[in-house]
N, C-alpha and C positions, 0 to 999 in steps of 0.2 A: 744154625745157631745165630743169636743176634747179639751185637753189643750196643748198651744203651748208650745214647749220645743225645743229651737235654731231654726232650719231649719225645725224640724219635728213636729208632734204633738202626743201626746200620748191621749189615751182613759180616759174618767174621772174614769172609774173602775180601770184601773190601776193606776191612779194617787191617789186614794183612797187606794189601796192595798199599795203602796209604803208608804203612811202616816201611815196607820195601822202597818205597819212591823217595821217602825222607831220608833213609839209609843212603840210598843211591846218590841223591843230591850231597850229602855230607861226605860221602866218598869222592866225587868229582871234586869238590870244594878243597878237600885235602890234598888231591893231586894237584890242582893249579891254583888254589886261593880264592877262587871267586866262581860264581855259577850256581849257589846253593838255590836262590830264589829262582832264577831263570830255569835251570832244569826241574827243580820240584814242582813249580806252578805249571808249567807245560805239561808234564808227565801227569801230574793229578788232574788236569783239565781233560784228559782221556778217559778217567774212569768215575768224574763227577762233574757237575756243572761249573764254569769257569768262576762263577762267584764264589762259591764255595771253596773252590781250590785256592783263591788269593786269600780268602778269610782263614783258613786252615794253615797256610804256610806262615801266616803271622805268628803263631805260636812257638814253632822250633826258631824262628829266626830271632825272635825275642829272647828265648832261653839262651841262645848262643851268645848274643850280645850281652846279656846279662852277666853269663859265665865270664866274658872277655873283660868285662869293666871291672868285675871282682878280683880277676887274676891281674889286671894292669894295676889296682890298688895296692897290691901287694908290695910293688916296686916304687911306688910314690912315697915320699917322705915330705912333710910339710913344716 
């Protein structure tokens, strides 16, 4: 089974590996407050080429930072 990704498709096992690696990076960050990009990018580079791993890690980092900005906005009053 393949998961569509742009013009290409990736295997289901690769998609699950990516999801598990991103989740593990989030777990590590939850424990100590940092390390999501370091852990996630390093582990993703084992299952795909490093350039794709770096590009792929931008998406969850951007989502997490956007969430933090939104949450911080609730406490700011101008």
